[in-house]
C-alpha positions in Angstrom: 37.2 159.7 182.9 40.5 157.9 183.3 41.5 155.4 180.6 40.9 152.4 182.8 37.2 153.1 183.2 36.0 153.0 179.6 36.0 149.8 177.5 39.3 148.5 176.2 37.7 146.7 173.3 35.4 147.3 170.3 32.5 145.4 169.1 31.5 145.0 165.4 28.0 143.7 164.9 27.0 142.0 161.6 24.4 139.9 159.9 26.2 137.4 157.6 29.9 138.2 157.4 31.9 140.7 159.4 33.6 143.8 158.1 31.5 144.4 155.0 30.0 147.8 154.4 27.3 149.0 152.0 29.4 152.1 151.4 31.8 150.0 149.3 29.1 149.2 146.8 27.8 151.4 144.0 24.4 153.0 144.6 22.9 150.5 142.1 24.6 147.5 143.8 23.6 148.7 147.2 19.9 149.0 146.2 20.0 145.6 144.7 21.5 144.0 147.8 19.1 145.8 150.1 16.2 144.6 147.9 17.4 141.0 148.2 17.8 141.3 152.0 14.4 142.8 152.4 12.9 139.8 150.7 14.4 137.7 153.5 13.8 139.9 156.5 12.7 143.4 157.7 15.5 145.8 157.3 16.4 148.4 160.0 14.7 151.7 159.2 17.9 153.6 158.3 18.6 151.0 155.5 15.2 151.9 154.0 16.0 155.6 153.8 17.5 157.3 150.7 18.2 160.3 153.0 20.3 158.1 155.2 22.5 156.9 152.4 22.9 160.4 150.9 24.1 161.7 154.2 26.3 158.7 154.9 28.1 159.1 151.6 28.7 162.8 152.4 29.9 162.4 156.0 32.1 159.4 155.2 34.2 161.8 153.0 34.3 164.4 155.8 35.3 161.8 158.4 38.2 160.5 156.2 39.5 164.0 155.7 39.2 164.9 159.4 41.0 161.7 160.3 43.8 162.4 157.9 44.1 166.0 159.3 44.4 164.6 162.8 47.3 162.3 161.8 45.3 159.2 161.0 46.3 157.0 158.1 43.2 155.8 156.3 43.9 152.9 153.9 40.3 152.5 153.1 38.0 154.9 151.2 35.2 154.3 153.7 35.5 152.8 157.2 34.3 149.7 158.8 32.1 150.5 161.8 32.1 149.2 165.4 31.3 150.6 168.9 33.6 151.2 171.8 32.5 148.5 174.2 29.1 147.1 173.4 25.6 148.4 172.7 22.2 146.7 173.1 21.0 148.7 170.2 23.0 146.9 167.5 23.0 143.6 169.4 19.2 143.6 169.0 19.5 144.1 165.3 22.4 141.9 164.3 22.8 138.3 165.4 26.6 138.1 165.4 29.5 140.2 166.6 33.3 140.3 166.8 35.1 141.8 169.7 38.6 143.1 169.4 40.9 144.5 172.1 41.9 148.1 171.4 45.5 147.0 171.8 45.1 145.0 168.6 44.2 148.0 166.5 46.9 150.5 165.5 45.9 154.0 166.7 46.6 155.5 163.2 44.0 153.1 161.8 41.0 154.0 164.0 38.9 157.0 164.8 35.9 157.7 167.1 32.8 159.7 167.1 31.0 160.7 170.2 27.8 158.9 169.1 26.7 157.3 165.9 28.3 159.1 163.0 24.9 159.9 161.5 23.9 162.0 164.6 27.4 163.3 164.8 27.3 164.9 161.3 23.6 165.2 160.4 21.4 167.8 162.0 18.1 166.0 161.6 16.9 162.5 162.1 15.1 160.2 159.5 11.8 161.9 160.4 13.2 165.4 159.8 13.3 166.3 163.5 16.3 168.3 164.6 19.3 166.6 166.2 20.6 169.3 168.6 24.3 170.1 168.0 26.7 169.5 170.8 30.3 170.7 171.0 31.7 167.2 170.7 29.8 166.5 167.5 31.1 167.2 164.0 34.5 165.6 164.3 36.4 162.4 164.7 38.7 161.8 167.6 41.9 159.7 167.8 42.5 157.1 170.5 44.9 159.4 172.2 42.2 162.0 172.6 39.6 159.8 174.3 40.7 160.5 177.9 40.3 164.3 177.4 37.0 163.7 175.5 35.5 161.7 178.3 36.9 164.0 181.0 35.1 166.8 179.3 31.8 165.3 178.2 31.6 162.0 180.2 30.8 158.6 179.0 27.4 158.3 177.2 26.5 154.9 178.8 22.8 154.4 179.1 21.9 158.1 179.7 20.0 158.1 176.4 17.4 155.9 178.0 16.4 158.5 180.7 17.9 161.9 179.9 16.3 163.8 177.0 19.4 165.8 176.3 21.3 162.5 175.7 18.7 160.8 173.3 21.3 160.9 170.4 24.3 160.0 172.5 23.8 156.2 172.1 27.5 155.0 172.2 30.9 155.9 171.0 31.3 154.7 167.4 34.6 153.4 166.1 35.7 153.8 162.5 38.3 151.3 161.3 40.3 152.6 158.3 42.5 149.6 157.5 41.7 145.9 156.7 45.0 144.5 157.9 44.4 144.5 161.6 41.0 142.9 161.1 42.3 139.8 159.2 42.9 137.7 162.3 39.2 138.2 163.3 37.7 137.3 159.9 37.0 133.7 159.0 37.7 133.1 155.2 34.6 132.5 153.2 35.8 129.1 152.0 36.5 127.7 155.4 
Protein backbone atom coordinates (compact mmCIF):
# COMPACT_ATOMS: atom_id res chain seq x y z
CA UNK A 1 0.00 0.00 0.00
CA UNK A 2 1.65 3.27 -1.05
CA UNK A 3 2.28 5.89 1.63
CA UNK A 4 -0.41 8.24 0.32
CA UNK A 5 -3.19 5.70 0.93
CA UNK A 6 -2.93 5.23 4.69
CA UNK A 7 -3.72 7.95 7.23
CA UNK A 8 -1.13 10.66 7.71
CA UNK A 9 -2.23 11.44 11.26
CA UNK A 10 -2.72 9.72 14.59
CA UNK A 11 -5.61 9.93 17.04
CA UNK A 12 -5.22 9.73 20.81
CA UNK A 13 -8.51 9.04 22.62
CA UNK A 14 -8.93 10.04 26.25
CA UNK A 15 -11.41 10.57 29.07
CA UNK A 16 -10.34 13.60 31.13
CA UNK A 17 -6.85 14.68 30.08
CA UNK A 18 -4.80 13.63 27.07
CA UNK A 19 -1.55 11.70 27.20
CA UNK A 20 -1.83 10.16 30.62
CA UNK A 21 -1.24 6.45 31.04
CA UNK A 22 -2.09 4.05 33.83
CA UNK A 23 1.27 2.33 33.28
CA UNK A 24 3.02 5.32 34.84
CA UNK A 25 1.31 4.60 38.15
CA UNK A 26 2.33 2.06 40.76
CA UNK A 27 0.06 -0.99 40.97
CA UNK A 28 -1.50 0.38 44.15
CA UNK A 29 -2.09 3.86 42.70
CA UNK A 30 -3.51 2.31 39.53
CA UNK A 31 -5.99 0.19 41.53
CA UNK A 32 -7.00 3.23 43.59
CA UNK A 33 -7.60 5.38 40.51
CA UNK A 34 -9.56 2.65 38.75
CA UNK A 35 -11.72 2.21 41.86
CA UNK A 36 -12.47 5.95 41.87
CA UNK A 37 -13.29 5.91 38.16
CA UNK A 38 -15.55 2.88 38.57
CA UNK A 39 -17.60 4.77 41.15
CA UNK A 40 -18.38 7.36 38.45
CA UNK A 41 -18.88 5.14 35.41
CA UNK A 42 -18.57 1.63 34.00
CA UNK A 43 -14.99 0.90 33.02
CA UNK A 44 -13.98 -0.86 29.80
CA UNK A 45 -13.58 -4.57 30.40
CA UNK A 46 -9.81 -4.58 30.00
CA UNK A 47 -9.45 -2.06 32.82
CA UNK A 48 -11.25 -4.49 35.12
CA UNK A 49 -8.80 -7.34 34.41
CA UNK A 50 -5.69 -8.07 36.46
CA UNK A 51 -4.52 -10.35 33.60
CA UNK A 52 -4.64 -7.37 31.25
CA UNK A 53 -2.42 -5.25 33.51
CA UNK A 54 0.04 -8.09 34.14
CA UNK A 55 0.45 -8.62 30.43
CA UNK A 56 0.61 -4.90 29.66
CA UNK A 57 3.46 -4.34 32.12
CA UNK A 58 5.31 -7.26 30.51
CA UNK A 59 4.89 -6.28 26.87
CA UNK A 60 5.58 -2.59 27.46
CA UNK A 61 9.11 -3.62 28.47
CA UNK A 62 9.38 -5.80 25.35
CA UNK A 63 8.12 -3.00 23.09
CA UNK A 64 10.62 -0.52 24.52
CA UNK A 65 13.55 -2.87 23.95
CA UNK A 66 12.38 -3.74 20.43
CA UNK A 67 11.97 -0.05 19.62
CA UNK A 68 15.50 0.69 20.83
CA UNK A 69 16.91 -2.23 18.83
CA UNK A 70 15.25 -0.83 15.68
CA UNK A 71 16.88 2.57 16.15
CA UNK A 72 14.13 4.29 18.15
CA UNK A 73 14.91 6.68 20.97
CA UNK A 74 12.45 6.13 23.82
CA UNK A 75 12.61 8.93 26.36
CA UNK A 76 9.70 7.46 28.30
CA UNK A 77 9.66 4.22 30.29
CA UNK A 78 6.19 3.42 28.90
CA UNK A 79 4.53 4.89 25.83
CA UNK A 80 1.49 6.98 25.28
CA UNK A 81 -0.97 5.23 22.97
CA UNK A 82 -2.81 6.34 19.84
CA UNK A 83 -4.02 4.81 16.58
CA UNK A 84 -2.95 5.51 13.03
CA UNK A 85 -5.94 7.35 11.60
CA UNK A 86 -9.09 6.80 13.66
CA UNK A 87 -11.10 3.94 15.13
CA UNK A 88 -14.74 3.74 16.07
CA UNK A 89 -13.80 1.30 18.83
CA UNK A 90 -12.02 3.86 21.02
CA UNK A 91 -14.25 6.72 19.88
CA UNK A 92 -17.21 4.86 21.40
CA UNK A 93 -15.41 4.50 24.75
CA UNK A 94 -13.68 7.85 25.21
CA UNK A 95 -15.44 11.18 24.67
CA UNK A 96 -12.42 13.21 23.56
CA UNK A 97 -9.53 12.90 21.16
CA UNK A 98 -6.46 14.71 19.88
CA UNK A 99 -5.34 14.29 16.28
CA UNK A 100 -1.73 14.93 15.33
CA UNK A 101 -0.19 14.91 11.85
CA UNK A 102 2.54 12.28 11.50
CA UNK A 103 4.82 15.04 10.25
CA UNK A 104 4.68 16.62 13.74
CA UNK A 105 6.09 13.49 15.39
CA UNK A 106 9.79 12.63 15.05
CA UNK A 107 10.21 9.15 13.61
CA UNK A 108 12.66 8.17 16.35
CA UNK A 109 9.91 8.86 18.95
CA UNK A 110 7.10 6.67 17.62
CA UNK A 111 6.54 2.99 16.96
CA UNK A 112 3.63 1.00 15.56
CA UNK A 113 2.04 -2.39 16.13
CA UNK A 114 -0.12 -4.07 13.53
CA UNK A 115 -3.13 -4.17 15.84
CA UNK A 116 -3.65 -3.31 19.47
CA UNK A 117 -0.45 -4.08 21.37
CA UNK A 118 -2.31 -6.51 23.65
CA UNK A 119 -3.28 -8.78 20.74
CA UNK A 120 0.13 -8.16 19.19
CA UNK A 121 1.99 -9.63 22.19
CA UNK A 122 -0.50 -11.78 24.14
CA UNK A 123 -1.63 -15.15 22.82
CA UNK A 124 -5.05 -15.24 24.52
CA UNK A 125 -7.85 -12.77 25.09
CA UNK A 126 -9.43 -11.75 28.40
CA UNK A 127 -11.67 -14.85 28.28
CA UNK A 128 -8.70 -17.17 27.74
CA UNK A 129 -9.50 -17.80 24.07
CA UNK A 130 -6.44 -18.08 21.82
CA UNK A 131 -5.40 -15.11 19.72
CA UNK A 132 -3.96 -16.73 16.59
CA UNK A 133 -0.41 -15.60 15.91
CA UNK A 134 0.34 -13.82 12.65
CA UNK A 135 3.75 -13.08 11.13
CA UNK A 136 3.31 -9.33 11.64
CA UNK A 137 2.62 -9.73 15.37
CA UNK A 138 5.18 -9.73 18.15
CA UNK A 139 7.14 -6.68 17.13
CA UNK A 140 7.03 -2.93 16.77
CA UNK A 141 7.61 -1.15 13.49
CA UNK A 142 9.16 2.20 12.69
CA UNK A 143 7.46 4.82 10.52
CA UNK A 144 9.93 4.04 7.72
CA UNK A 145 8.75 0.41 7.71
CA UNK A 146 5.02 1.10 7.26
CA UNK A 147 5.00 1.05 3.45
CA UNK A 148 6.58 -2.41 3.39
CA UNK A 149 4.33 -3.62 6.24
CA UNK A 150 1.15 -2.58 4.44
CA UNK A 151 2.42 -3.80 1.06
CA UNK A 152 2.86 -7.23 2.62
CA UNK A 153 -0.16 -7.51 4.95
CA UNK A 154 -2.56 -4.84 3.76
CA UNK A 155 -4.33 -2.19 5.78
CA UNK A 156 -6.58 -3.68 8.50
CA UNK A 157 -9.43 -1.22 7.92
CA UNK A 158 -12.82 -2.65 8.85
CA UNK A 159 -12.02 -6.24 7.91
CA UNK A 160 -12.41 -7.23 11.59
CA UNK A 161 -16.15 -6.68 11.22
CA UNK A 162 -16.68 -9.28 8.51
CA UNK A 163 -13.63 -11.56 8.25
CA UNK A 164 -13.03 -14.03 11.08
CA UNK A 165 -9.27 -14.17 10.39
CA UNK A 166 -9.12 -10.41 11.04
CA UNK A 167 -11.08 -10.28 14.31
CA UNK A 168 -7.99 -9.11 16.24
CA UNK A 169 -6.63 -6.74 13.58
CA UNK A 170 -8.64 -3.77 14.73
CA UNK A 171 -6.31 -0.88 13.81
CA UNK A 172 -2.67 0.07 13.72
CA UNK A 173 -1.63 1.20 17.18
CA UNK A 174 0.92 3.97 17.70
CA UNK A 175 3.24 4.14 20.68
CA UNK A 176 4.65 7.59 21.47
CA UNK A 177 7.90 7.45 23.44
CA UNK A 178 8.57 11.16 24.01
CA UNK A 179 6.50 13.89 25.68
CA UNK A 180 8.19 16.81 23.89
CA UNK A 181 6.34 16.55 20.54
CA UNK A 182 3.03 16.27 22.40
CA UNK A 183 3.30 19.55 24.33
CA UNK A 184 1.67 21.70 21.62
CA UNK A 185 -1.40 19.44 21.77
CA UNK A 186 -1.88 19.43 25.55
CA UNK A 187 -3.73 22.23 27.30
CA UNK A 188 -2.11 23.02 30.66
CA UNK A 189 -4.23 21.97 33.66
CA UNK A 190 -4.39 25.54 35.01
CA UNK A 191 -5.72 27.08 31.87
